[in-house]
GULO-24461 format. One record per atom (N, C-alpha, C): atom name; x, y, z; residue number from 0. Coordinates in steps of 0.1 Angstrom, whole numbers. Each point is the difference from the previous one (the first is absolute). Layout:
BEGIN
(rec CA (X Y Z) NUM)
...
***
This chain:
BEGIN
(rec N (-71 -57 -33) 0)
(rec CA (10 11 -1) 0)
(rec C (12 -6 -8) 0)
(rec N (5 9 -9) 1)
(rec CA (12 -4 -8) 1)
(rec C (10 11 2) 1)
(rec N (12 -4 2) 2)
(rec CA (11 9 2) 2)
(rec C (10 -1 -11) 2)
(rec N (3 11 -7) 3)
(rec CA (9 0 -11) 3)
(rec C (12 8 3) 3)
(rec N (12 -6 1) 4)
(rec CA (12 7 4) 4)
(rec C (8 2 -13) 4)
(rec N (7 11 0) 5)
(rec CA (9 3 -12) 5)
(rec C (11 9 5) 5)
(rec N (10 2 -9) 6)
(rec CA (11 9 2) 6)
(rec C (13 -6 4) 6)
(rec N (1 -13 0) 7)
(rec CA (13 -6 3) 7)
(rec C (9 2 -12) 7)
(rec N (13 -4 3) 8)
(rec CA (10 1 -11) 8)
(rec C (13 -3 6) 8)
(rec N (10 3 -8) 9)
(rec CA (14 -2 4) 9)
(rec C (7 14 1) 9)
(rec N (7 2 11) 10)
(rec CA (7 12 2) 10)
(rec C (14 -3 6) 10)
(rec N (9 10 0) 11)
(rec CA (12 -2 7) 11)
(rec C (-2 5 14) 11)
(rec N (9 -5 9) 12)
(rec CA (0 5 14) 12)
(rec C (0 15 1) 12)
(rec N (-8 5 9) 13)
(rec CA (-1 15 1) 13)
(rec C (-11 6 -8) 13)
(rec N (-6 -8 -9) 14)
(rec CA (-11 4 -9) 14)
(rec C (-13 0 7) 14)
(rec N (-10 4 -7) 15)
(rec CA (-14 1 5) 15)
(rec C (-10 -7 -9) 15)
(rec N (-11 -5 6) 16)
(rec CA (-11 -5 -7) 16)
(rec C (-13 4 8) 16)
(rec N (-11 0 -8) 17)
(rec CA (-12 2 7) 17)
(rec C (-10 -11 -5) 17)
(rec N (-5 -7 10) 18)
(rec CA (-10 -11 -3) 18)
(rec C (-14 6 3) 18)
(rec N (-9 -5 -8) 19)
(rec CA (-14 4 3) 19)
(rec C (-9 -13 0) 19)
(rec N (-11 2 7) 20)
(rec CA (-9 -11 2) 20)
(rec C (-14 6 0) 20)
(rec N (-8 -5 -10) 21)
(rec CA (-14 5 -1) 21)
(rec C (-9 -12 3) 21)
(rec N (-10 3 9) 22)
(rec CA (-9 -9 4) 22)
(rec C (-13 2 -7) 22)
(rec N (-6 -11 -5) 23)
(rec CA (-13 1 -7) 23)
(rec C (-10 -8 8) 23)
(rec N (-13 3 -3) 24)
(rec CA (-11 -7 7) 24)
(rec C (1 1 15) 24)
(rec N (4 12 5) 25)
(rec CA (2 1 14) 25)
(rec C (-14 3 6) 25)
(rec N (-3 -7 11) 26)
(rec CA (-13 2 6) 26)
(rec C (1 6 14) 26)
(rec N (12 -2 6) 27)
(rec CA (3 7 13) 27)
(rec C (14 5 -1) 27)
(rec N (3 11 7) 28)
(rec CA (13 5 0) 28)
(rec C (10 -10 7) 28)
(rec N (12 -1 -6) 29)
(rec CA (9 -10 4) 29)
(rec C (13 7 6) 29)
(rec N (7 -7 9) 30)
(rec CA (13 4 3) 30)
(rec C (9 -6 -11) 30)
(rec N (8 9 -6) 31)
(rec CA (8 -4 -11) 31)
(rec C (15 -1 3) 31)
(rec N (5 -11 -3) 32)
(rec CA (14 -3 4) 32)
(rec C (9 -5 -12) 32)
(rec N (12 1 2) 33)
(rec CA (10 -5 -10) 33)
(rec C (9 -10 7) 33)
(rec N (2 -12 -6) 34)
(rec CA (8 -10 4) 34)
(rec C (10 -4 -11) 34)
(rec N (11 -6 4) 35)
(rec CA (9 -5 -11) 35)
(rec C (6 -13 4) 35)
(rec N (4 -7 -11) 36)
(rec CA (6 -14 2) 36)
(rec C (12 -1 -8) 36)
(rec N (11 -2 6) 37)
(rec CA (13 -2 -7) 37)
(rec C (1 -15 -3) 37)
(rec N (8 -3 -10) 38)
(rec CA (2 -14 -4) 38)
(rec C (4 -8 12) 38)
(rec N (-6 -11 3) 39)
(rec CA (3 -9 11) 39)
(rec C (-3 5 13) 39)
(rec N (-8 11 1) 40)
(rec CA (-3 5 13) 40)
(rec C (-15 1 2) 40)
(rec N (-5 2 12) 41)
(rec CA (-14 2 2) 41)
(rec C (-4 14 -3) 41)
(rec N (-13 1 -3) 42)
(rec CA (-6 13 -2) 42)
(rec C (1 8 12) 42)
(rec N (4 13 -1) 43)
(rec CA (2 9 11) 43)
(rec C (-8 13 -1) 43)
(rec N (-3 5 11) 44)
(rec CA (-8 13 0) 44)
(rec C (10 11 -4) 44)
(rec N (-6 10 -8) 45)
(rec CA (8 12 -4) 45)
(rec C (-6 12 6) 45)
(rec N (-13 2 -3) 46)
(rec CA (-6 13 4) 46)
(rec C (-15 -2 0) 46)
(rec N (-7 8 8) 47)
(rec CA (-15 0 0) 47)
(rec C (-5 14 2) 47)
(rec N (-11 2 -6) 48)
(rec CA (-8 13 2) 48)
(rec C (-14 -5 3) 48)
(rec N (-5 4 12) 49)
(rec CA (-13 -5 4) 49)
(rec C (-11 8 -6) 49)
(rec N (-12 -5 3) 50)
(rec CA (-12 7 -5) 50)
(rec C (-1 14 5) 50)
(rec N (5 2 12) 51)
(rec CA (0 14 6) 51)
(rec C (13 8 -4) 51)
(rec N (9 -6 -7) 52)
(rec CA (12 8 -5) 52)
(rec C (12 -2 9) 52)
(rec N (-1 -9 10) 53)
(rec CA (12 -2 8) 53)
(rec C (10 -8 -8) 53)
(rec N (13 2 2) 54)
(rec CA (10 -6 -8) 54)
(rec C (11 -7 8) 54)
(rec N (4 -11 -4) 55)
(rec CA (11 -7 7) 55)
(rec C (9 -7 -11) 55)
(rec N (13 0 4) 56)
(rec CA (10 -6 -9) 56)
(rec C (8 -10 7) 56)
(rec N (6 -9 -7) 57)
(rec CA (9 -9 6) 57)
(rec C (13 8 2) 57)
(rec N (8 -4 10) 58)
(rec CA (12 7 3) 58)
(rec C (10 0 -12) 58)
(rec N (0 -10 -8) 59)
(rec CA (9 -1 -11) 59)
(rec C (-3 11 -11) 59)
(rec N (-12 5 -1) 60)
(rec CA (-3 10 -10) 60)
(rec C (-3 14 5) 60)
(rec N (-1 1 13) 61)
(rec CA (-4 13 6) 61)
(rec C (10 11 -4) 61)
(rec N (-5 11 -4) 62)
(rec CA (9 11 -5) 62)
(rec C (3 0 -14) 62)
(rec N (-3 -12 -7) 63)
(rec CA (3 -1 -14) 63)
(rec C (-12 -2 -8) 63)
(rec N (-10 -6 5) 64)
(rec CA (-13 -3 -7) 64)
(rec C (-11 9 6) 64)
(rec N (-9 4 -9) 65)
(rec CA (-12 7 4) 65)
(rec C (-12 -6 -6) 65)
(rec N (-10 -3 9) 66)
(rec CA (-13 -5 -5) 66)
(rec C (-10 11 0) 66)
(rec N (-9 0 -10) 67)
(rec CA (-10 11 0) 67)
(rec C (-12 -7 -7) 67)
(rec N (-11 8 0) 68)
(rec CA (-12 -6 -6) 68)
(rec C (-9 11 -5) 68)
(rec N (-9 -4 -8) 69)
(rec CA (-11 9 -5) 69)
(rec C (-13 -8 1) 69)
(rec N (-8 3 10) 70)
(rec CA (-12 -9 2) 70)
(rec C (-10 2 -11) 70)
(rec N (-1 11 -6) 71)
(rec CA (-9 2 -11) 71)
(rec C (4 -9 -12) 71)
(rec N (13 -3 -2) 72)
(rec CA (4 -8 -11) 72)
(rec C (3 -14 4) 72)
(rec N (-3 -3 13) 73)
(rec CA (3 -14 5) 73)
(rec C (15 -4 -3) 73)
(rec N (9 9 1) 74)
(rec CA (13 -2 -4) 74)
(rec C (10 3 11) 74)
(rec N (10 -9 2) 75)
(rec CA (11 3 9) 75)
(rec C (13 -1 -7) 75)
(rec N (9 8 4) 76)
(rec CA (13 1 -6) 76)
(rec C (11 -4 10) 76)
(rec N (11 -5 -5) 77)
(rec CA (12 -2 9) 77)
(rec C (12 7 -8) 77)
(rec N (4 11 5) 78)
(rec CA (12 7 -6) 78)
(rec C (12 -6 7) 78)
(rec N (9 -5 -7) 79)
(rec CA (12 -6 5) 79)
(rec C (12 7 -5) 79)
(rec N (7 7 10) 80)
(rec CA (12 7 -3) 80)
(rec C (13 -7 6) 80)
(rec N (11 4 -6) 81)
(rec CA (13 -6 5) 81)
(rec C (-1 -15 1) 81)
(rec N (-4 -6 -11) 82)
(rec CA (-2 -15 0) 82)
(rec C (13 -7 2) 82)
(rec N (0 -11 6) 83)
(rec CA (11 -8 3) 83)
(rec C (-2 -14 -6) 83)
(rec N (11 -8 -3) 84)
(rec CA (-2 -13 -5) 84)
(rec C (-9 -9 9) 84)
(rec N (1 2 13) 85)
(rec CA (-9 -8 8) 85)
(rec C (-15 4 0) 85)
(rec N (-3 10 -8) 86)
(rec CA (-14 3 -2) 86)
(rec C (-6 -8 -12) 86)
(rec N (9 -8 -7) 87)
(rec CA (-4 -8 -11) 87)
(rec C (-11 -10 5) 87)
(rec N (-10 -2 -8) 88)
(rec CA (-10 -10 3) 88)
(rec C (-13 3 -8) 88)
(rec N (-10 -9 2) 89)
(rec CA (-13 3 -5) 89)
(rec C (-8 7 10) 89)
(rec N (-6 11 -4) 90)
(rec CA (-7 9 9) 90)
(rec C (-15 -3 -2) 90)
(rec N (-7 -2 11) 91)
(rec CA (-14 -3 -1) 91)
(rec C (-8 10 8) 91)
(rec N (-11 4 -6) 92)
(rec CA (-10 9 6) 92)
(rec C (-10 -9 7) 92)
(rec N (-4 5 12) 93)
(rec CA (-9 -7 8) 93)
(rec C (-11 10 5) 93)
(rec N (-13 -5 0) 94)
(rec CA (-11 8 5) 94)
(rec C (-7 -9 11) 94)
(rec N (-1 6 12) 95)
(rec CA (-6 -8 11) 95)
(rec C (-9 8 9) 95)
(rec N (-9 -6 5) 96)
(rec CA (-9 6 11) 96)
(rec C (-8 -12 6) 96)
(rec N (2 -1 13) 97)
(rec CA (-7 -11 8) 97)
(rec C (3 -13 -7) 97)
(rec N (-10 -7 -5) 98)
(rec CA (2 -14 -6) 98)
(rec C (3 1 -14) 98)
(rec N (0 12 -6) 99)
(rec CA (3 2 -14) 99)
(rec C (15 1 -2) 99)
(rec N (5 -7 -10) 100)
(rec CA (15 0 -3) 100)
(rec C (2 -3 -15) 100)
(rec N (5 10 -7) 101)
(rec CA (2 -1 -14) 101)
(rec C (14 3 -4) 101)
(rec N (5 -8 -10) 102)
(rec CA (13 2 -5) 102)
(rec C (0 3 -15) 102)
(rec N (9 9 -4) 103)
(rec CA (3 2 -14) 103)
(rec C (9 -10 -6) 103)
(rec N (4 1 -13) 104)
(rec CA (7 -10 -6) 104)
(rec C (15 1 2) 104)
(rec N (5 11 5) 105)
(rec CA (14 2 2) 105)
(rec C (7 7 -12) 105)
(rec N (10 8 3) 106)
(rec CA (8 7 -10) 106)
(rec C (15 -1 4) 106)
(rec N (8 -4 -10) 107)
(rec CA (14 -2 3) 107)
(rec C (8 13 1) 107)
(rec N (8 0 10) 108)
(rec CA (10 11 2) 108)
(rec C (14 -6 1) 108)
(rec N (8 5 -8) 109)
(rec CA (14 -6 0) 109)
(rec C (10 12 1) 109)
(rec N (8 0 10) 110)
(rec CA (10 10 3) 110)
(rec C (14 -6 -2) 110)
(rec N (7 6 -9) 111)
(rec CA (14 -5 -2) 111)
(rec C (10 9 6) 111)
(rec N (11 -6 4) 112)
(rec CA (10 8 7) 112)
(rec C (10 6 -9) 112)
***
């Protein structure tokens, strides 16, 4: 399985971005998640959409970010609204199920004040 993330960029605070992640060579449905890593910090959970469509967000992004997916396209999106400087970091796409765990290459999001 390969995960290809895209859509990062630089925006001002209050702006929006949409990240996408497309999985290829998928053999089993995966729970798809987004994580981020700010400079000097550990990678942290952002959002997940499960195989069955259940959704969960970290408290820091709840109400501002929306995760969605299209199973037919093996693609998951992360719509990020009202971005804040603390949202800056490298965003990683993750696909997981049981012992399977895959990571994309990451896409940079920079939010300036």
